[in-house]
N, CA, C, O and CB atoms as a CASP TS submission, in Angstrom:
PFRMAT TS
TARGET T0000
AUTHOR 0000-0000-0000
METHOD Language model
MODEL 1
PARENT N/A
ATOM      1  N   UNK     1       0.814  -1.213   0.130  1.00  0.00           N
ATOM      2  CA  UNK     1      -0.164  -0.342   0.171  1.00  0.00           C
ATOM      3  C   UNK     1       0.908   1.131  -0.154  1.00  0.00           C
ATOM      4  O   UNK     1       2.135   1.105  -0.071  1.00  0.00           O
ATOM      5  CB  UNK     1      -1.099  -0.484   1.754  1.00  0.00           C
ATOM      6  N   UNK     2       0.042   2.393  -0.542  1.00  0.00           N
ATOM      7  CA  UNK     2       1.199   3.505  -0.966  1.00  0.00           C
ATOM      8  C   UNK     2       0.407   4.546   0.013  1.00  0.00           C
ATOM      9  O   UNK     2      -0.783   4.643   0.313  1.00  0.00           O
ATOM     10  CB  UNK     2       1.392   4.038  -2.952  1.00  0.00           C
ATOM     11  N   UNK     3       1.766   5.404   0.446  1.00  0.00           N
ATOM     12  CA  UNK     3       1.234   6.495   1.426  1.00  0.00           C
ATOM     13  C   UNK     3       0.768   7.408   0.408  1.00  0.00           C
ATOM     14  O   UNK     3       1.150   7.499  -0.759  1.00  0.00           O
ATOM     15  CB  UNK     3       2.354   7.203   2.520  1.00  0.00           C
ATOM     16  N   UNK     4      -0.304   8.212   1.153  1.00  0.00           N
ATOM     17  CA  UNK     4      -0.521   9.604   0.537  1.00  0.00           C
ATOM     18  C   UNK     4      -0.637  10.713   1.325  1.00  0.00           C
ATOM     19  O   UNK     4      -1.538  10.960   2.127  1.00  0.00           O
ATOM     20  CB  UNK     4      -1.619   9.653  -0.194  1.00  0.00           C
ATOM     21  N   UNK     5       0.738  11.647   0.937  1.00  0.00           N
ATOM     22  CA  UNK     5       0.913  12.840   1.490  1.00  0.00           C
ATOM     23  C   UNK     5      -0.558  13.539   1.305  1.00  0.00           C
ATOM     24  O   UNK     5      -1.236  13.586   0.278  1.00  0.00           O
ATOM     25  CB  UNK     5       2.163  13.594   0.809  1.00  0.00           C
ATOM     26  N   UNK     6      -0.919  14.195   2.907  1.00  0.00           N
ATOM     27  CA  UNK     6      -2.225  15.146   2.587  1.00  0.00           C
ATOM     28  C   UNK     6      -1.361  16.685   2.979  1.00  0.00           C
ATOM     29  O   UNK     6      -0.758  16.989   4.008  1.00  0.00           O
ATOM     30  CB  UNK     6      -3.938  14.718   3.844  1.00  0.00           C
ATOM     31  N   UNK     7      -1.512  17.203   2.138  1.00  0.00           N
ATOM     32  CA  UNK     7      -0.955  18.947   2.212  1.00  0.00           C
ATOM     33  C   UNK     7      -1.943  19.701   3.630  1.00  0.00           C
ATOM     34  O   UNK     7      -3.094  19.561   4.042  1.00  0.00           O
ATOM     35  CB  UNK     7      -1.515  20.032   0.239  1.00  0.00           C
ATOM     36  N   UNK     8      -0.989  20.361   3.951  1.00  0.00           N
ATOM     37  CA  UNK     8      -1.914  21.213   5.336  1.00  0.00           C
ATOM     38  C   UNK     8      -3.017  21.850   4.698  1.00  0.00           C
ATOM     39  O   UNK     8      -4.049  21.753   5.363  1.00  0.00           O
ATOM     40  CB  UNK     8      -1.012  22.588   6.264  1.00  0.00           C
ATOM     41  N   UNK     9      -3.132  22.440   3.675  1.00  0.00           N
ATOM     42  CA  UNK     9      -4.488  23.155   3.069  1.00  0.00           C
ATOM     43  C   UNK     9      -5.621  22.393   2.896  1.00  0.00           C
ATOM     44  O   UNK     9      -6.712  22.905   2.644  1.00  0.00           O
ATOM     45  CB  UNK     9      -4.305  23.710   1.743  1.00  0.00           C
ATOM     46  N   UNK    10      -5.418  21.013   3.030  1.00  0.00           N
ATOM     47  CA  UNK    10      -6.554  20.123   3.270  1.00  0.00           C
ATOM     48  C   UNK    10      -7.271  20.024   4.426  1.00  0.00           C
ATOM     49  O   UNK    10      -8.493  19.874   4.418  1.00  0.00           O
ATOM     50  CB  UNK    10      -6.225  19.005   3.087  1.00  0.00           C
ATOM     51  N   UNK    11      -6.426  20.116   5.705  1.00  0.00           N
ATOM     52  CA  UNK    11      -6.703  19.921   6.511  1.00  0.00           C
ATOM     53  C   UNK    11      -7.566  21.086   7.621  1.00  0.00           C
ATOM     54  O   UNK    11      -7.036  22.196   7.685  1.00  0.00           O
ATOM     55  CB  UNK    11      -5.720  19.406   6.655  1.00  0.00           C
ATOM     56  N   UNK    12      -8.509  20.929   8.250  1.00  0.00           N
ATOM     57  CA  UNK    12      -8.985  21.952   8.883  1.00  0.00           C
ATOM     58  C   UNK    12      -9.306  22.304  10.127  1.00  0.00           C
ATOM     59  O   UNK    12      -8.603  21.714  10.947  1.00  0.00           O
ATOM     60  CB  UNK    12      -9.695  22.116   8.475  1.00  0.00           C
ATOM     61  N   UNK    13     -10.371  23.295  10.766  1.00  0.00           N
ATOM     62  CA  UNK    13     -10.206  23.405  12.287  1.00  0.00           C
ATOM     63  C   UNK    13     -11.683  22.585  12.553  1.00  0.00           C
ATOM     64  O   UNK    13     -12.300  22.618  11.488  1.00  0.00           O
ATOM     65  CB  UNK    13     -10.057  25.247  12.992  1.00  0.00           C
ATOM     66  N   UNK    14     -12.232  22.078  13.286  1.00  0.00           N
ATOM     67  CA  UNK    14     -13.909  21.763  13.701  1.00  0.00           C
ATOM     68  C   UNK    14     -14.236  23.007  13.932  1.00  0.00           C
ATOM     69  O   UNK    14     -13.437  23.706  14.555  1.00  0.00           O
ATOM     70  CB  UNK    14     -14.342  20.764  15.088  1.00  0.00           C
ATOM     71  N   UNK    15     -15.865  23.719  13.340  1.00  0.00           N
ATOM     72  CA  UNK    15     -16.351  24.653  13.983  1.00  0.00           C
ATOM     73  C   UNK    15     -16.012  24.385  15.758  1.00  0.00           C
ATOM     74  O   UNK    15     -15.430  23.582  16.487  1.00  0.00           O
ATOM     75  CB  UNK    15     -17.877  24.698  13.497  1.00  0.00           C
ATOM     76  N   UNK    16     -16.926  25.831  15.846  1.00  0.00           N
ATOM     77  CA  UNK    16     -16.582  25.737  17.481  1.00  0.00           C
ATOM     78  C   UNK    16     -18.026  24.394  18.134  1.00  0.00           C
ATOM     79  O   UNK    16     -18.011  23.618  19.089  1.00  0.00           O
ATOM     80  CB  UNK    16     -16.850  27.915  18.406  1.00  0.00           C
ATOM     81  N   UNK    17     -19.004  24.654  17.151  1.00  0.00           N
ATOM     82  CA  UNK    17     -19.964  23.803  17.619  1.00  0.00           C
ATOM     83  C   UNK    17     -20.991  23.384  16.567  1.00  0.00           C
ATOM     84  O   UNK    17     -21.893  24.214  16.452  1.00  0.00           O
ATOM     85  CB  UNK    17     -20.589  24.414  18.729  1.00  0.00           C
ATOM     86  N   UNK    18     -21.081  22.462  15.877  1.00  0.00           N
ATOM     87  CA  UNK    18     -21.727  21.953  14.639  1.00  0.00           C
ATOM     88  C   UNK    18     -23.192  22.592  14.771  1.00  0.00           C
ATOM     89  O   UNK    18     -23.756  22.484  15.860  1.00  0.00           O
ATOM     90  CB  UNK    18     -21.724  20.212  14.540  1.00  0.00           C
ATOM     91  N   UNK    19     -24.007  23.428  13.437  1.00  0.00           N
ATOM     92  CA  UNK    19     -25.407  23.423  13.206  1.00  0.00           C
ATOM     93  C   UNK    19     -26.114  23.121  14.661  1.00  0.00           C
ATOM     94  O   UNK    19     -26.492  23.841  15.585  1.00  0.00           O
ATOM     95  CB  UNK    19     -25.774  22.301  12.044  1.00  0.00           C
ATOM     96  N   UNK    20     -26.108  21.500  14.376  1.00  0.00           N
ATOM     97  CA  UNK    20     -27.444  21.236  14.913  1.00  0.00           C
ATOM     98  C   UNK    20     -27.060  21.116  16.701  1.00  0.00           C
ATOM     99  O   UNK    20     -27.830  20.497  17.436  1.00  0.00           O
ATOM    100  CB  UNK    20     -28.173  19.637  14.098  1.00  0.00           C
ATOM    101  N   UNK    21     -26.057  21.646  17.137  1.00  0.00           N
ATOM    102  CA  UNK    21     -26.041  21.270  18.318  1.00  0.00           C
ATOM    103  C   UNK    21     -26.529  22.957  18.525  1.00  0.00           C
ATOM    104  O   UNK    21     -27.185  23.280  19.515  1.00  0.00           O
ATOM    105  CB  UNK    21     -24.561  20.482  18.970  1.00  0.00           C
ATOM    106  N   UNK    22     -26.188  23.807  17.635  1.00  0.00           N
ATOM    107  CA  UNK    22     -27.379  25.271  17.915  1.00  0.00           C
ATOM    108  C   UNK    22     -28.643  25.560  17.717  1.00  0.00           C
ATOM    109  O   UNK    22     -29.428  26.306  18.302  1.00  0.00           O
ATOM    110  CB  UNK    22     -27.156  26.290  17.304  1.00  0.00           C
ATOM    111  N   UNK    23     -28.751  24.685  16.579  1.00  0.00           N
ATOM    112  CA  UNK    23     -30.263  24.229  16.579  1.00  0.00           C
ATOM    113  C   UNK    23     -30.760  23.674  17.703  1.00  0.00           C
ATOM    114  O   UNK    23     -31.936  23.979  17.905  1.00  0.00           O
ATOM    115  CB  UNK    23     -30.554  23.281  15.614  1.00  0.00           C
ATOM    116  N   UNK    24     -30.077  22.689  18.813  1.00  0.00           N
ATOM    117  CA  UNK    24     -30.740  22.107  19.656  1.00  0.00           C
ATOM    118  C   UNK    24     -30.862  23.458  20.827  1.00  0.00           C
ATOM    119  O   UNK    24     -31.804  23.888  21.492  1.00  0.00           O
ATOM    120  CB  UNK    24     -29.990  20.655  20.066  1.00  0.00           C
ATOM    121  N   UNK    25     -29.567  23.817  20.709  1.00  0.00           N
ATOM    122  CA  UNK    25     -29.524  25.249  21.788  1.00  0.00           C
ATOM    123  C   UNK    25     -30.628  26.275  21.869  1.00  0.00           C
ATOM    124  O   UNK    25     -30.867  27.095  22.756  1.00  0.00           O
ATOM    125  CB  UNK    25     -28.324  26.205  21.410  1.00  0.00           C
ATOM    126  N   UNK    26     -31.059  26.105  21.071  1.00  0.00           N
ATOM    127  CA  UNK    26     -31.844  28.017  20.584  1.00  0.00           C
ATOM    128  C   UNK    26     -33.029  27.156  20.567  1.00  0.00           C
ATOM    129  O   UNK    26     -33.994  27.918  20.618  1.00  0.00           O
ATOM    130  CB  UNK    26     -31.385  29.242  18.602  1.00  0.00           C
ATOM    131  N   UNK    27     -33.410  25.998  20.521  1.00  0.00           N
ATOM    132  CA  UNK    27     -35.168  24.863  21.223  1.00  0.00           C
ATOM    133  C   UNK    27     -35.025  25.159  22.973  1.00  0.00           C
ATOM    134  O   UNK    27     -35.914  25.659  23.662  1.00  0.00           O
ATOM    135  CB  UNK    27     -34.966  22.208  20.883  1.00  0.00           C
ATOM    136  N   UNK    28     -33.820  24.757  23.406  1.00  0.00           N
ATOM    137  CA  UNK    28     -33.973  24.930  25.007  1.00  0.00           C
ATOM    138  C   UNK    28     -33.741  26.459  25.478  1.00  0.00           C
ATOM    139  O   UNK    28     -34.022  26.807  26.625  1.00  0.00           O
ATOM    140  CB  UNK    28     -32.806  23.943  25.821  1.00  0.00           C
ATOM    141  N   UNK    29     -33.249  27.283  24.589  1.00  0.00           N
ATOM    142  CA  UNK    29     -33.424  28.421  25.345  1.00  0.00           C
ATOM    143  C   UNK    29     -34.552  28.648  25.145  1.00  0.00           C
ATOM    144  O   UNK    29     -35.026  28.880  26.256  1.00  0.00           O
ATOM    145  CB  UNK    29     -32.680  29.463  25.158  1.00  0.00           C
ATOM    146  N   UNK    30     -35.728  28.780  24.012  1.00  0.00           N
ATOM    147  CA  UNK    30     -36.903  28.864  24.112  1.00  0.00           C
ATOM    148  C   UNK    30     -37.882  28.643  24.653  1.00  0.00           C
ATOM    149  O   UNK    30     -38.749  29.368  25.140  1.00  0.00           O
ATOM    150  CB  UNK    30     -37.080  28.719  23.677  1.00  0.00           C
ATOM    151  N   UNK    31     -37.707  27.211  24.544  1.00  0.00           N
ATOM    152  CA  UNK    31     -38.520  26.159  26.098  1.00  0.00           C
ATOM    153  C   UNK    31     -38.228  26.760  27.124  1.00  0.00           C
ATOM    154  O   UNK    31     -39.240  27.425  27.346  1.00  0.00           O
ATOM    155  CB  UNK    31     -37.967  24.485  26.532  1.00  0.00           C
ATOM    156  N   UNK    32     -37.224  27.057  28.216  1.00  0.00           N
ATOM    157  CA  UNK    32     -36.753  27.263  29.122  1.00  0.00           C
ATOM    158  C   UNK    32     -37.346  28.693  29.803  1.00  0.00           C
ATOM    159  O   UNK    32     -37.763  28.962  30.929  1.00  0.00           O
ATOM    160  CB  UNK    32     -35.491  27.108  28.805  1.00  0.00           C
ATOM    161  N   UNK    33     -37.122  29.720  28.172  1.00  0.00           N
ATOM    162  CA  UNK    33     -37.892  30.806  28.764  1.00  0.00           C
ATOM    163  C   UNK    33     -39.298  30.753  28.637  1.00  0.00           C
ATOM    164  O   UNK    33     -39.936  31.456  29.421  1.00  0.00           O
ATOM    165  CB  UNK    33     -37.507  31.994  28.254  1.00  0.00           C
ATOM    166  N   UNK    34     -39.918  30.066  27.814  1.00  0.00           N
ATOM    167  CA  UNK    34     -41.450  29.445  27.701  1.00  0.00           C
ATOM    168  C   UNK    34     -41.802  29.028  29.325  1.00  0.00           C
ATOM    169  O   UNK    34     -42.892  29.490  29.662  1.00  0.00           O
ATOM    170  CB  UNK    34     -41.515  27.846  26.514  1.00  0.00           C
ATOM    171  N   UNK    35     -41.135  28.279  30.363  1.00  0.00           N
ATOM    172  CA  UNK    35     -41.535  28.023  31.229  1.00  0.00           C
ATOM    173  C   UNK    35     -40.824  29.166  32.436  1.00  0.00           C
ATOM    174  O   UNK    35     -40.777  29.091  33.664  1.00  0.00           O
ATOM    175  CB  UNK    35     -41.389  26.620  31.229  1.00  0.00           C
ATOM    176  N   UNK    36     -40.551  29.736  31.915  1.00  0.00           N
ATOM    177  CA  UNK    36     -39.608  31.062  33.206  1.00  0.00           C
ATOM    178  C   UNK    36     -40.360  31.958  32.843  1.00  0.00           C
ATOM    179  O   UNK    36     -40.693  32.529  33.881  1.00  0.00           O
ATOM    180  CB  UNK    36     -37.712  31.696  33.062  1.00  0.00           C
ATOM    181  N   UNK    37     -40.878  32.480  31.921  1.00  0.00           N
ATOM    182  CA  UNK    37     -41.826  33.893  32.106  1.00  0.00           C
ATOM    183  C   UNK    37     -42.888  33.711  32.707  1.00  0.00           C
ATOM    184  O   UNK    37     -43.228  34.282  33.743  1.00  0.00           O
ATOM    185  CB  UNK    37     -42.305  34.575  30.912  1.00  0.00           C
ATOM    186  N   UNK    38     -43.759  32.550  31.842  1.00  0.00           N
ATOM    187  CA  UNK    38     -44.820  32.465  33.305  1.00  0.00           C
ATOM    188  C   UNK    38     -44.834  32.119  34.432  1.00  0.00           C
ATOM    189  O   UNK    38     -45.796  32.518  35.088  1.00  0.00           O
ATOM    190  CB  UNK    38     -45.653  31.917  33.313  1.00  0.00           C
ATOM    191  N   UNK    39     -44.038  31.450  34.973  1.00  0.00           N
ATOM    192  CA  UNK    39     -43.759  31.328  36.236  1.00  0.00           C
ATOM    193  C   UNK    39     -43.180  32.542  37.084  1.00  0.00           C
ATOM    194  O   UNK    39     -43.156  32.619  38.313  1.00  0.00           O
ATOM    195  CB  UNK    39     -42.959  30.315  36.255  1.00  0.00           C
ATOM    196  N   UNK    40     -42.655  33.605  36.030  1.00  0.00           N
ATOM    197  CA  UNK    40     -42.038  34.422  36.759  1.00  0.00           C
ATOM    198  C   UNK    40     -43.640  35.922  36.949  1.00  0.00           C
ATOM    199  O   UNK    40     -43.989  36.515  37.969  1.00  0.00           O
ATOM    200  CB  UNK    40     -40.276  34.823  35.769  1.00  0.00           C
ATOM    201  N   UNK    41     -44.155  36.029  35.629  1.00  0.00           N
ATOM    202  CA  UNK    41     -45.457  36.609  35.645  1.00  0.00           C
ATOM    203  C   UNK    41     -46.630  36.127  37.523  1.00  0.00           C
ATOM    204  O   UNK    41     -47.191  36.796  38.390  1.00  0.00           O
ATOM    205  CB  UNK    41     -46.202  35.786  33.876  1.00  0.00           C
ATOM    206  N   UNK    42     -46.506  35.242  37.356  1.00  0.00           N
ATOM    207  CA  UNK    42     -47.663  34.151  38.217  1.00  0.00           C
ATOM    208  C   UNK    42     -46.822  34.472  39.795  1.00  0.00           C
ATOM    209  O   UNK    42     -47.394  34.457  40.885  1.00  0.00           O
ATOM    210  CB  UNK    42     -47.609  31.872  37.535  1.00  0.00           C
ATOM    211  N   UNK    43     -45.779  34.672  39.641  1.00  0.00           N
ATOM    212  CA  UNK    43     -44.919  35.207  41.509  1.00  0.00           C
ATOM    213  C   UNK    43     -45.047  36.426  41.427  1.00  0.00           C
ATOM    214  O   UNK    43     -45.136  37.110  42.446  1.00  0.00           O
ATOM    215  CB  UNK    43     -43.011  34.951  41.964  1.00  0.00           C
ATOM    216  N   UNK    44     -45.080  36.923  40.266  1.00  0.00           N
ATOM    217  CA  UNK    44     -45.529  38.596  40.771  1.00  0.00           C
ATOM    218  C   UNK    44     -46.955  38.788  41.094  1.00  0.00           C
ATOM    219  O   UNK    44     -47.429  39.315  42.101  1.00  0.00           O
ATOM    220  CB  UNK    44     -45.271  39.777  39.543  1.00  0.00           C
ATOM    221  N   UNK    45     -47.603  38.241  40.007  1.00  0.00           N
ATOM    222  CA  UNK    45     -49.103  38.946  40.349  1.00  0.00           C
ATOM    223  C   UNK    45     -49.793  38.503  41.831  1.00  0.00           C
ATOM    224  O   UNK    45     -50.730  39.041  42.420  1.00  0.00           O
ATOM    225  CB  UNK    45     -50.279  38.429  39.071  1.00  0.00           C
ATOM    226  N   UNK    46     -48.911  37.214  42.253  1.00  0.00           N
ATOM    227  CA  UNK    46     -49.215  37.185  43.157  1.00  0.00           C
ATOM    228  C   UNK    46     -48.847  37.817  44.556  1.00  0.00           C
ATOM    229  O   UNK    46     -49.423  37.558  45.613  1.00  0.00           O
ATOM    230  CB  UNK    46     -49.232  36.387  43.020  1.00  0.00           C
ATOM    231  N   UNK    47     -47.717  38.749  44.374  1.00  0.00           N
ATOM    232  CA  UNK    47     -47.367  39.986  45.169  1.00  0.00           C
ATOM    233  C   UNK    47     -45.820  39.359  46.036  1.00  0.00           C
ATOM    234  O   UNK    47     -45.314  39.847  47.047  1.00  0.00           O
ATOM    235  CB  UNK    47     -48.921  40.488  46.394  1.00  0.00           C
ATOM    236  N   UNK    48     -45.291  38.032  45.165  1.00  0.00           N
ATOM    237  CA  UNK    48     -43.831  38.023  45.197  1.00  0.00           C
ATOM    238  C   UNK    48     -43.716  37.108  46.180  1.00  0.00           C
ATOM    239  O   UNK    48     -42.602  36.677  46.476  1.00  0.00           O
ATOM    240  CB  UNK    48     -43.075  39.346  45.462  1.00  0.00           C
ATOM    241  N   UNK    49     -45.270  36.524  47.061  1.00  0.00           N
ATOM    242  CA  UNK    49     -45.125  35.739  48.270  1.00  0.00           C
ATOM    243  C   UNK    49     -46.354  36.288  49.631  1.00  0.00           C
ATOM    244  O   UNK    49     -47.064  35.752  50.482  1.00  0.00           O
ATOM    245  CB  UNK    49     -43.370  35.976  48.737  1.00  0.00           C
ATOM    246  N   UNK    50     -46.145  37.151  49.326  1.00  0.00           N
ATOM    247  CA  UNK    50     -46.448  38.433  50.008  1.00  0.00           C
ATOM    248  C   UNK    50     -47.947  38.532  50.263  1.00  0.00           C
ATOM    249  O   UNK    50     -48.619  38.863  49.286  1.00  0.00           O
ATOM    250  CB  UNK    50     -45.962  39.658  49.154  1.00  0.00           C
ATOM    251  N   UNK    51     -48.552  38.314  51.345  1.00  0.00           N
ATOM    252  CA  UNK    51     -49.965  38.799  51.032  1.00  0.00           C
ATOM    253  C   UNK    51     -50.603  39.040  52.841  1.00  0.00           C
ATOM    254  O   UNK    51     -50.508  38.288  53.811  1.00  0.00           O
ATOM    255  CB  UNK    51     -50.979  37.339  49.895  1.00  0.00           C
ATOM    256  N   UNK    52     -51.086  40.078  52.731  1.00  0.00           N
ATOM    257  CA  UNK    52     -51.899  39.920  54.349  1.00  0.00           C
ATOM    258  C   UNK    52     -52.287  38.608  54.051  1.00  0.00           C
ATOM    259  O   UNK    52     -52.125  37.773  53.161  1.00  0.00           O
ATOM    260  CB  UNK    52     -53.416  41.048  54.844  1.00  0.00           C
ATOM    261  N   UNK    53     -53.127  38.795  55.623  1.00  0.00           N
ATOM    262  CA  UNK    53     -53.647  36.855  56.209  1.00  0.00           C
ATOM    263  C   UNK    53     -55.256  37.397  55.855  1.00  0.00           C
ATOM    264  O   UNK    53     -55.679  38.549  55.758  1.00  0.00           O
ATOM    265  CB  UNK    53     -53.288  36.116  58.717  1.00  0.00           C
ATOM    266  N   UNK    54     -55.854  36.284  55.728  1.00  0.00           N
ATOM    267  CA  UNK    54     -57.508  36.161  55.215  1.00  0.00           C
ATOM    268  C   UNK    54     -57.712  36.748  56.831  1.00  0.00           C
ATOM    269  O   UNK    54     -57.241  36.700  57.967  1.00  0.00           O
ATOM    270  CB  UNK    54     -58.396  34.156  54.632  1.00  0.00           C
ATOM    271  N   UNK    55     -59.001  37.448  55.827  1.00  0.00           N
ATOM    272  CA  UNK    55     -59.637  38.573  57.235  1.00  0.00           C
ATOM    273  C   UNK    55     -60.696  37.455  57.977  1.00  0.00           C
ATOM    274  O   UNK    55     -61.822  37.951  58.005  1.00  0.00           O
ATOM    275  CB  UNK    55     -60.831  40.411  56.526  1.00  0.00           C
ATOM    276  N   UNK    56     -60.666  36.135  58.567  1.00  0.00           N
ATOM    277  CA  UNK    56     -60.953  35.636  59.452  1.00  0.00           C
ATOM    278  C   UNK    56     -59.946  35.229  60.380  1.00  0.00           C
ATOM    279  O   UNK    56     -60.294  34.628  61.396  1.00  0.00           O
ATOM    280  CB  UNK    56     -61.599  34.898  59.093  1.00  0.00           C
ATOM    281  N   UNK    57     -59.001  35.427  60.209  1.00  0.00           N
ATOM    282  CA  UNK    57     -57.607  35.528  61.104  1.00  0.00           C
ATOM    283  C   UNK    57     -56.924  36.312  61.698  1.00  0.00           C
ATOM    284  O   UNK    57     -56.229  36.942  60.902  1.00  0.00           O
ATOM    285  CB  UNK    57     -56.811  35.289  60.694  1.00  0.00           C
ATOM    286  N   UNK    58     -56.763  36.605  62.738  1.00  0.00           N
ATOM    287  CA  UNK    58     -56.015  37.789  62.987  1.00  0.00           C
ATOM    288  C   UNK    58     -54.551  37.748  62.882  1.00  0.00           C
ATOM    289  O   UNK    58     -54.008  36.650  62.766  1.00  0.00           O
ATOM    290  CB  UNK    58     -56.315  38.225  64.214  1.00  0.00           C
ATOM    291  N   UNK    59     -53.867  38.801  62.909  1.00  0.00           N
ATOM    292  CA  UNK    59     -52.999  39.100  62.612  1.00  0.00           C
ATOM    293  C   UNK    59     -51.652  38.501  63.615  1.00  0.00           C
ATOM    294  O   UNK    59     -51.698  38.507  64.845  1.00  0.00           O
ATOM    295  CB  UNK    59     -53.305  40.335  62.440  1.00  0.00           C
ATOM    296  N   UNK    60     -50.491  38.003  62.815  1.00  0.00           N
ATOM    297  CA  UNK    60     -49.166  37.259  63.641  1.00  0.00           C
ATOM    298  C   UNK    60     -48.847  38.181  64.862  1.00  0.00           C
ATOM    299  O   UNK    60     -48.238  37.579  65.747  1.00  0.00           O
ATOM    300  CB  UNK    60     -47.612  37.127  62.599  1.00  0.00           C
ATOM    301  N   UNK    61     -49.083  39.359  65.099  1.00  0.00           N
ATOM    302  CA  UNK    61     -48.112  40.360  66.031  1.00  0.00           C
ATOM    303  C   UNK    61     -49.281  40.251  66.578  1.00  0.00           C
ATOM    304  O   UNK    61     -49.119  39.202  67.202  1.00  0.00           O
ATOM    305  CB  UNK    61     -47.307  41.932  65.645  1.00  0.00           C
ATOM    306  N   UNK    62     -50.459  40.618  66.816  1.00  0.00           N
ATOM    307  CA  UNK    62     -51.735  40.030  67.978  1.00  0.00           C
ATOM    308  C   UNK    62     -51.422  39.316  68.721  1.00  0.00           C
ATOM    309  O   UNK    62     -51.289  39.542  69.924  1.00  0.00           O
ATOM    310  CB  UNK    62     -52.858  39.317  67.598  1.00  0.00           C
ATOM    311  N   UNK    63     -51.163  37.879  67.920  1.00  0.00           N
ATOM    312  CA  UNK    63     -51.366  36.405  68.412  1.00  0.00           C
ATOM    313  C   UNK    63     -49.943  36.759  69.341  1.00  0.00           C
ATOM    314  O   UNK    63     -50.234  36.421  70.488  1.00  0.00           O
ATOM    315  CB  UNK    63     -51.351  34.858  67.010  1.00  0.00           C
ATOM    316  N   UNK    64     -49.050  37.099  69.329  1.00  0.00           N
ATOM    317  CA  UNK    64     -47.836  37.013  69.842  1.00  0.00           C
ATOM    318  C   UNK    64     -47.700  37.324  70.760  1.00  0.00           C
ATOM    319  O   UNK    64     -46.807  36.789  71.417  1.00  0.00           O
ATOM    320  CB  UNK    64     -47.081  37.406  69.411  1.00  0.00           C
ATOM    321  N   UNK    65     -48.455  38.305  71.308  1.00  0.00           N
ATOM    322  CA  UNK    65     -48.967  39.713  72.439  1.00  0.00           C
ATOM    323  C   UNK    65     -49.608  38.107  73.510  1.00  0.00           C
ATOM    324  O   UNK    65     -49.993  38.166  74.678  1.00  0.00           O
ATOM    325  CB  UNK    65     -50.848  41.485  71.498  1.00  0.00           C
ATOM    326  N   UNK    66     -49.558  37.241  72.917  1.00  0.00           N
ATOM    327  CA  UNK    66     -51.305  36.737  73.767  1.00  0.00           C
ATOM    328  C   UNK    66     -50.201  35.284  74.592  1.00  0.00           C
ATOM    329  O   UNK    66     -50.511  34.552  75.532  1.00  0.00           O
ATOM    330  CB  UNK    66     -53.372  35.848  72.000  1.00  0.00           C
ATOM    331  N   UNK    67     -48.564  35.323  73.563  1.00  0.00           N
ATOM    332  CA  UNK    67     -47.707  33.906  73.870  1.00  0.00           C
ATOM    333  C   UNK    67     -46.809  34.759  75.400  1.00  0.00           C
ATOM    334  O   UNK    67     -46.319  34.085  76.306  1.00  0.00           O
ATOM    335  CB  UNK    67     -46.289  33.245  72.051  1.00  0.00           C
ATOM    336  N   UNK    68     -46.775  36.159  75.377  1.00  0.00           N
ATOM    337  CA  UNK    68     -45.697  36.592  76.548  1.00  0.00           C
ATOM    338  C   UNK    68     -46.713  36.793  77.965  1.00  0.00           C
ATOM    339  O   UNK    68     -46.213  37.122  79.041  1.00  0.00           O
ATOM    340  CB  UNK    68     -44.756  38.312  76.066  1.00  0.00           C
TER
END
């Protein structure tokens, strides 16, 4: 079998990421944003978890006076 010399111009560096990998990365970002944005809106609408107690319950500060 004979050897074949490959000139240096014939070799090339691979791309940083193949096009298919960028496609999956983009799809992942869109799906993640599709989950995060509604969750963020729900939490903001809820008042970031801070709500006054229901009217049928006394405030915590009023109950703490009974403990002392």
